C-alpha positions in Angstrom: -8.2 36.5 14.2 -8.0 37.2 10.5 -11.2 38.0 8.6 -10.9 34.8 6.5 -10.7 32.8 9.8 -13.7 34.6 11.2 -15.7 33.7 8.1 -14.5 30.1 7.9 -17.2 27.6 7.8 -17.4 23.8 7.7 -18.2 23.9 4.0 -15.5 26.4 3.1 -12.8 24.7 5.2 -13.5 21.4 3.4 -14.2 23.1 0.1 -17.4 21.1 -0.2 -18.6 23.2 -3.2 -15.7 21.8 -5.2 -15.6 18.4 -3.6 -19.3 17.6 -4.2 -19.1 18.9 -7.8 -16.4 16.3 -8.7 -18.9 13.5 -9.3 -19.9 13.6 -12.9 -21.5 10.3 -14.0 -21.6 9.8 -17.8 -24.9 7.9 -17.9 -28.3 7.9 -16.1 -27.5 4.5 -14.5 -28.3 4.8 -10.8 -25.2 2.8 -9.7 -22.6 4.9 -11.6 -22.6 7.5 -8.9 -21.6 4.8 -6.3 -18.8 3.6 -8.7 -17.5 7.1 -9.1 -17.6 8.0 -5.3 -16.0 4.7 -4.3 -13.0 5.2 -6.6 -12.6 8.9 -5.7 -12.5 7.9 -2.0 -9.9 5.3 -2.9 -7.7 8.0 -4.4 -8.2 10.2 -1.3 -7.1 7.3 0.9 -4.1 6.6 -1.3 -3.1 10.2 -1.0 -3.2 9.9 2.8 -1.3 6.6 2.8 1.5 8.3 0.7 1.5 11.1 3.2 1.8 8.8 6.1 4.4 6.6 4.3 6.7 9.6 3.8 6.5 10.3 7.5 7.1 6.7 8.4 10.2 6.5 6.4 11.6 9.6 8.0 10.8 8.3 11.5 12.4 5.0 10.7 15.6 6.6 9.4 15.7 8.9 12.5 15.4 5.8 14.7 12.2 6.7 16.4 10.3 3.6 17.5 7.1 4.8 19.1 6.0 7.3 16.4 7.1 4.9 13.6 5.0 2.2 15.2 2.0 4.5 15.5 2.3 5.6 11.9 2.7 2.1 10.5 -0.4 1.0 12.5 -2.3 4.0 11.1 -1.4 3.0 7.5 -2.6 -0.6 8.3 -5.9 0.7 9.6 -6.4 2.8 6.5 -5.8 -0.2 4.3 -8.5 -2.1 6.4 -10.9 0.7 5.5 -9.9 0.6 1.8 -10.6 -3.1 1.8 -13.9 -2.6 3.6 -15.1 -0.3 0.9 -15.2 -3.3 -1.5 -18.1 -4.6 0.6 -20.1 -1.6 -0.6 -18.9 -1.9 -4.2 -19.9 -5.6 -4.2 -23.6 -4.6 -3.6 -23.6 -3.7 -7.3 -24.7 -6.6 -9.5 -23.0 -7.5 -12.8 -26.1 -6.2 -14.7 -26.0 -2.9 -12.8 -22.3 -2.4 -13.7 -23.0 -3.4 -17.3 -25.5 -0.5 -17.5 -22.7 2.0 -17.5 -19.5 0.1 -18.2 -19.3 1.1 -21.9 -19.3 4.8 -20.8 -15.9 4.2 -19.0 -14.2 4.0 -22.4 -10.5 3.2 -22.1 -10.2 4.3 -18.5 -9.0 1.7 -16.0 -8.1 1.4 -12.3 -4.7 0.4 -13.5 -4.1 4.0 -14.4 -4.1 5.1 -10.8 -0.8 6.9 -10.6 -1.1 7.2 -6.8 -1.3 3.4 -6.4 1.7 3.0 -8.7 3.6 5.4 -6.5 2.6 3.5 -3.4 3.8 0.3 -4.9 7.2 2.0 -5.6 7.3 3.3 -2.0 6.8 -0.3 -0.9 9.6 -1.6 -3.1 8.3 -2.3 -6.6 10.8 -1.2 -9.2 9.7 -2.8 -12.5 7.1 -0.6 -14.2 6.2 -0.2 -17.9 8.5 2.3 -19.6 5.4 4.4 -20.5 4.5 4.7 -16.8 7.9 5.9 -15.9 8.1 8.3 -18.9 4.8 10.0 -18.2 4.9 10.1 -14.4 7.7 12.2 -12.7 6.5 11.3 -9.2 6.9 7.6 -10.0 10.3 8.1 -11.5 11.4 9.9 -8.4 9.9 7.2 -6.1 11.7 4.3 -7.8 15.0 6.1 -7.3 14.4 6.7 -3.6 14.9 4.3 -0.8 11.9 2.0 -0.3 10.2 1.5 3.0 12.1 -1.7 3.6 15.4 0.2 3.0 14.3 2.7 5.7 13.5 -0.2 8.0 17.1 -1.6 7.5 18.5 1.8 8.6 16.3 1.8 11.6 17.5 -1.7 12.6 21.1 -0.7 12.0 20.7 2.4 14.1 19.4 0.1 16.9 22.5 -2.1 16.8 21.2 -5.0 14.8 23.8 -6.6 12.4 22.3 -5.5 9.1 24.9 -6.3 6.3 26.7 -3.3 5.0 25.9 -4.1 1.3 22.2 -4.1 2.1 22.5 -0.6 3.6 24.7 0.7 0.7 22.8 -0.9 -2.2 21.4 1.1 -5.1 17.8 1.7 -4.1 16.6 1.9 -7.7 17.3 -1.8 -8.0 14.7 -4.4 -7.1 15.2 -5.8 -3.6 16.2 -9.5 -3.5 15.7 -11.5 -0.3 18.9 -11.5 1.7 20.0 -14.3 4.1 22.2 -11.8 6.0 19.2 -9.5 6.5 17.1 -12.4 7.6 19.7 -13.3 10.3 19.5 -9.8 11.6 15.7 -10.1 11.7 16.0 -13.3 13.7 17.9 -11.3 16.3 15.1 -8.7 16.2 12.4 -11.4 16.8 14.4 -13.0 19.6 13.0 -10.2 21.7 9.4 -10.3 20.3 8.2 -7.8 22.8 10.9 -5.3 22.0 10.2 -2.1 20.0 12.1 -3.3 16.9 10.0 -6.5 16.7 6.8 -4.4 17.1 7.9 -2.1 14.3 8.7 -5.1 12.0 5.3 -6.6 12.8 3.5 -3.3 12.0 5.2 -3.4 8.6 4.0 -6.9 8.1 0.5 -5.6 8.8 0.9 -3.0 6.1 2.2 -5.7 3.7 -0.7 -8.0 4.5 -3.1 -5.1 4.1 -1.9 -4.5 0.5 -2.1 -8.2 -0.3 -5.6 -8.4 1.2 -6.7 -5.5 -1.0 -5.3 -7.2 -4.1 -7.2 -10.4 -3.2 -10.5 -8.7 -2.5 -10.0 -6.6 -5.7 -9.6 -9.9 -7.7 -12.8 -11.3 -6.2 -14.8 -8.1 -6.8 -13.7 -8.1 -10.4 -14.6 -11.7 -10.8 -18.1 -11.1 -9.3 -18.7 -8.1 -11.5 -17.3 -9.1 -15.0 -16.2 -12.7 -14.6 -13.5 -13.6 -17.2 -14.1 -10.6 -19.5 -11.3 -8.3 -20.5 -11.1 -5.4 -18.1 -11.8 -1.7 -18.9 -9.0 -0.1 -20.8 -8.1 -3.5 -22.4 -6.5 -4.9 -19.2 -6.6 -8.6 -18.5 -9.0 -8.0 -15.7 -9.0 -10.7 -13.0 -6.2 -12.7 -14.7 -3.8 -9.8 -14.3 -4.9 -9.1 -10.7 -4.4 -12.8 -9.8 -0.8 -12.6 -11.1 -0.1 -9.9 -8.5 -1.2 -12.0 -5.6 1.2 -13.5 -3.1 3.9 -11.1 -3.9 4.9 -9.6 -0.6 6.4 -6.2 -0.5 8.8 -7.3 2.3 9.7 -10.9 1.6 12.4 -11.2 4.2 9.8 -10.3 7.0 7.8 -13.3 5.8 10.6 -15.7 5.1 12.1 -15.3 8.6 9.0 -16.8 10.1 9.9 -20.2 8.7 13.3 -19.9 10.5 12.3 -18.7 13.9 11.3 -22.2 15.3 14.7 -23.5 14.2 16.4 -21.0 16.5 14.4 -22.0 19.6 16.8 -23.2 22.3 16.4 -26.1 24.7 16.1 -23.6 27.5 13.1 -22.0 25.6 11.5 -25.4 25.2 11.8 -26.1 28.9 10.0 -23.0 29.9 
């Protein structure tokens, strides 16, 4: 055992001296500490989601079903935890937030570079030019294959008829729903207990988790500041509402409306 291992403690392993020194409220308002901690914890969870997402894409492209499924489900569970934190934030009243809101200056949650990167991993490709210019990780993310691109490679490797153009497309371009991909997904869902269908459903859970977070974020902002302009000059709840109902994986949602049409007479007789 090395000397540094022998002297390792709970606090030193977690670097608690540094971690607990990171909360620096700018006012004496009681609730500002809660606001700071909640948002710092968000960023820690975003870091973990990005870590898991990188593994998930690698597992999908290697064709591994069990570990990919496990990792996708972990991401979905983390997103549930992220959404649950809003329950805590919503214990803060509008007046309590107003007590320190001016001290936030031009800072805004829209500046979260990790969440932007997560959006890119999930397939978003249109970002303000300033974001792309100032964030090398985001620039790299929009050039790489998205999670859905990795799913298509997984399905192709398992023998499903994914159209070649969908596999060979430029990953820096926004994804457009593809009828050929949806036909392949119909074959996946024909065996709904199979590993491929389970993996697809786990990605739907991830997509739904992101959409749920957006919705709850909208309602939290409305409860806290109503229709006011958001911090940093953002459009507040109006902007957030504009992001709702934009699934990351539209084909996985669209195919649901087609599944019943493929049910055979034999299936109906069962």
